[in-house]
N, C-alpha and C positions, 0 to 999 in steps of 0.2 A: 503492500500499499504507500501510495506517495502522500504522506500527512500533510505536506506544504501546500498543498493545491485543494484541501479539503476544506469547502465552505458549506457543507450540508451533511447530514448524517441521519440514518434512520436506523430505530431498533425494533425489531421484529420480534414476538414471541409466539411460541407454540406449545401445546402439549401434543406429544407424539404418541400414537398407539403403540402397547406394547408388542415387542416383535417387529416393528417397522422402522426401527431406529436406522439400521445401515440402509435401507432404501432411500430414507428420507435424506440422509447425509450425502448418498452418491448423486441425488437428484440436485440437491443445494449445491454441490461443488460443481455440476454441470452448469447450472444456471447462473451461478456466480462467475466462473470461468467465461462463460458466453456473454454476459453483462459487461465484463471488463474488455473482452477482446471487440466486441461489436457496439457497445452503447455508452463507453465512456466511463463505467463505473471504477472507482478507485480501489475495489476490493471489499470484501466483510470477512468478518470473523464469526465463528459458529461455536456457542458455548452451550453447556447444560448447568443450569443453575441447580443449587442445594434442593429447592424446592420441585425439582423435576422438568421444570419447563425448558425449552430450548429456546436460545437467544442467539440473534444474528445482530451484528453491528455492520451496518453498511456506510461506506463512505462515498460521496459525490462531490464533483468539483463545484455543483450548483444546485439549488433547488429546481431551476430550470431544466438541466439535465436529466434529475429524476423524473420531473414530470413528463417530459419528452419520452423517455424510456416507458413509464408507465403507460402513457397513452398508446403506445405500439402493442401492448398486450406481450403474451408470453412468448419469450425468447426461443423456448424448445417446448414444444407441446407435451411430448412424451415425458419432458422431466418434470412439467409443471404438474401433470397427471400424477406422477410418481410420488411427488411432494404432497400434492392435495390427498391422495389416498392414504398417506401415512399420517397425516394431520387429524387428530381428535378435536382438537379445539383451537382456533385462531383468535388472536387478540388484536385490536387495532395498533397498527404501528405508531410509534412514537417518532414525530419529526423534530429533528433538532438542529440548532445552529452552534457550531463549536465557538468557545468562549476563548479556552485556553489549551494549547495542545502539548503535551510532553511526552506523546508516544514515541 
């Protein structure tokens, strides 16, 4: 990730179905790689929190770049379907503007 150009970030949270963790991770990696390659994403990190939720922190050069990508829809329909099948519950994304960056 190139943190020096990050002007916008999104925090995603999901509850993943038991036994579907690897399918979700593989699909998430595909989507993330393609977003970086084709739509200008600065990358993302996937975490699992202590309460069991899966959390991804995605960085973008601007809100406009994220909006443009979002309006284009799924970058890979098979990977998007794989993620959707693995998700038991999805929470609204948190849209964030970086204030201080020490990564």
